[in-house]
C-alpha positions as CSV (number, residue, x, y, z in Angstrom):
1,X,88.1,99.3,121.9
2,X,86.6,102.8,121.9
3,X,89.7,104.1,123.7
4,X,91.9,102.6,121.1
5,X,90.1,104.5,118.3
6,X,90.2,107.7,120.3
7,X,93.9,107.3,121.0
8,X,94.7,106.9,117.3
9,X,93.6,110.4,116.4
10,X,96.4,112.4,117.8
11,X,94.6,115.7,117.6
12,X,91.5,114.4,119.4
13,X,93.7,112.7,122.0
14,X,95.6,116.0,122.7
15,X,92.3,117.9,123.0
16,X,91.1,115.4,125.6
17,X,94.4,115.5,127.5
18,X,94.4,119.3,127.5
19,X,90.8,119.2,128.8
20,X,92.1,117.0,131.7
21,X,95.0,119.5,132.3
22,X,97.6,117.1,131.1
23,X,100.2,119.2,129.3
24,X,100.6,118.6,125.5
25,X,102.6,120.5,122.9
26,X,100.6,123.2,120.9
27,X,99.6,121.8,117.6
28,X,97.5,122.2,114.4
29,X,96.2,119.8,111.8
30,X,96.8,120.2,108.1
31,X,94.3,118.4,106.0
32,X,95.1,117.1,102.5
33,X,94.5,119.7,99.8
34,X,94.8,122.6,102.3
35,X,97.6,125.1,102.7
36,X,99.6,125.2,105.9
37,X,98.4,128.0,108.1
38,X,100.3,128.2,111.3
39,X,98.7,129.7,114.4
40,X,100.9,132.4,116.0
41,X,101.5,130.3,119.1
42,X,103.4,127.7,117.0
43,X,107.1,128.6,116.5
44,X,109.9,126.6,114.8
45,X,111.1,124.0,115.2
46,X,108.0,121.9,114.7
47,X,107.5,118.2,114.2
48,X,105.2,116.9,111.4
49,X,103.6,113.5,111.7
50,X,100.6,111.5,110.4
51,X,97.5,112.3,112.3
52,X,96.7,108.6,112.7
53,X,99.7,106.3,112.0
54,X,101.5,104.7,114.9
55,X,104.9,103.1,115.5
56,X,106.8,106.1,114.1
57,X,105.5,105.4,110.6
58,X,106.6,108.2,108.3
59,X,108.8,109.9,111.0
60,X,112.3,110.7,109.9
61,X,114.9,113.4,110.6
62,X,113.0,115.5,108.0
63,X,109.9,115.4,110.2
64,X,111.4,118.2,112.4
65,X,111.1,121.3,110.4
66,X,112.7,124.7,110.9
67,X,110.9,126.9,108.3
68,X,107.8,127.3,106.3
69,X,109.3,125.7,103.2
70,X,110.3,122.5,105.1
71,X,106.9,122.5,106.8
72,X,104.9,122.6,103.5
73,X,107.2,119.9,102.0
74,X,106.7,117.6,104.9
75,X,103.0,118.1,105.2
76,X,102.7,117.2,101.5
77,X,104.8,114.1,102.1
78,X,102.4,112.9,104.8
79,X,99.4,113.6,102.6
80,X,100.8,111.9,99.5
81,X,102.8,109.0,100.9
82,X,100.7,108.1,103.9
83,X,97.3,109.4,102.7
84,X,96.4,111.0,106.0
85,X,96.1,114.5,107.4
86,X,99.3,115.8,109.1
87,X,99.6,116.9,112.7
88,X,102.1,119.8,113.2
89,X,103.3,120.0,116.8
90,X,105.7,122.2,118.8
91,X,108.9,120.2,118.9
92,X,110.0,119.3,122.4
93,X,113.8,118.9,122.3
94,X,114.4,116.6,125.2
95,X,114.2,113.2,126.7
96,X,112.0,110.4,125.2
97,X,110.3,108.6,128.1
98,X,108.0,105.5,127.9
99,X,105.6,104.2,130.6
100,X,103.6,101.0,130.4
101,X,100.2,100.9,132.0
102,X,98.3,97.7,132.6
103,X,94.7,97.2,133.8
104,X,91.1,98.3,133.7
105,X,89.5,99.3,137.0
106,X,92.8,99.0,138.9
107,X,95.9,100.2,137.1
108,X,99.5,99.0,137.4
109,X,102.0,101.6,136.2
110,X,105.4,100.2,135.2
111,X,108.7,101.9,135.8
112,X,109.6,104.6,133.2
113,X,112.0,103.7,130.4
114,X,114.0,106.1,128.3
115,X,115.4,105.9,124.8
116,X,119.0,107.1,124.7
117,X,120.9,108.3,121.7
118,X,124.5,107.9,123.0
119,X,126.4,108.3,119.7
120,X,123.9,110.4,117.7
121,X,125.7,113.3,116.0
122,X,124.9,116.8,117.2
123,X,123.4,117.7,113.8
124,X,120.7,115.0,114.2
125,X,117.4,115.3,116.1
126,X,117.1,112.9,119.0
127,X,113.7,111.5,118.0
128,X,112.2,108.0,117.7
129,X,112.1,107.8,113.9
130,X,110.9,104.8,112.0
131,X,114.5,103.8,111.4
132,X,115.4,104.3,115.1
133,X,112.6,102.0,116.1
134,X,113.0,99.3,113.5
135,X,116.6,99.1,112.2
136,X,119.0,97.3,114.5
137,X,121.9,98.3,112.2
138,X,121.0,102.0,112.7
139,X,120.5,101.5,116.5
140,X,124.0,99.9,116.8
141,X,125.6,102.6,114.7
142,X,124.3,105.4,116.9
143,X,124.2,103.7,120.2
144,X,120.4,103.9,120.5
145,X,118.9,101.8,123.2
146,X,116.0,101.8,125.6
147,X,116.7,101.2,129.3
148,X,115.3,102.1,132.7
149,X,115.0,105.9,133.0
150,X,117.2,107.7,135.5
151,X,114.8,109.9,137.3
152,X,114.7,111.0,140.9
153,X,111.9,109.6,142.9
154,X,109.6,112.6,142.7
155,X,110.0,113.0,138.9
156,X,109.5,109.2,138.4
157,X,106.2,109.5,140.4
158,X,105.1,112.5,138.4
159,X,105.8,110.7,135.1
160,X,103.9,107.6,136.2
161,X,101.0,109.8,137.5
162,X,100.8,111.5,134.1
163,X,100.8,108.1,132.3
164,X,98.0,106.9,134.6
165,X,95.9,110.1,134.1
166,X,96.5,109.8,130.3
167,X,95.4,106.2,130.2
168,X,92.2,107.1,132.1
169,X,91.5,110.3,130.0
170,X,91.8,108.4,126.8
171,X,89.5,105.6,128.1
172,X,92.2,102.9,127.4
173,X,92.0,99.4,128.7
174,X,94.1,96.3,128.9
175,X,97.5,97.7,128.2
176,X,99.1,100.8,126.7
177,X,102.5,102.4,126.4
178,X,102.3,106.1,127.1
179,X,105.1,108.1,125.3
180,X,106.3,111.4,126.7
181,X,108.8,114.0,125.7
182,X,110.4,115.9,128.6
183,X,112.2,119.2,128.2
184,X,115.3,120.3,130.0
185,X,113.2,121.8,132.8
186,X,111.5,118.3,133.4
187,X,108.2,119.5,132.0
């Protein structure tokens, strides 16, 4: 399970992925009790999440921040309500893609799936919040569903290759779902 522990620390995972030349959004970590100091490379909008929690725990529309005041407020929320450090990432406004990977020595990479936000109002971020993932009432109201991703053959191959490389880089085993955000230029 060493890969599992590694994958739970989002900052460490991103550092390993970057080392293996797998693109990740720029980020910084804000520890409890510390003021937010943004590196110059990070520009708004940003997304603020727990450094360790999974399954969109603590992620809401307020997680995407557009100024320093919102950023400080959200980092404090993560520290106080979830009791963890916060990871602050460059927000990728784009498609939410999921790829399952199964195996150990030999890997099977499943077809990519995509979360769609068909009826989400324009003033809402299209992100997999805790409510999006776990509230069927919310999903129905905004037409949120997950289905096979519509990707051309080359792009589907690229996405699956990234998922496989990620699985290997993080030393995962058994099964994992690799989540990706893809911008409007298919990066």
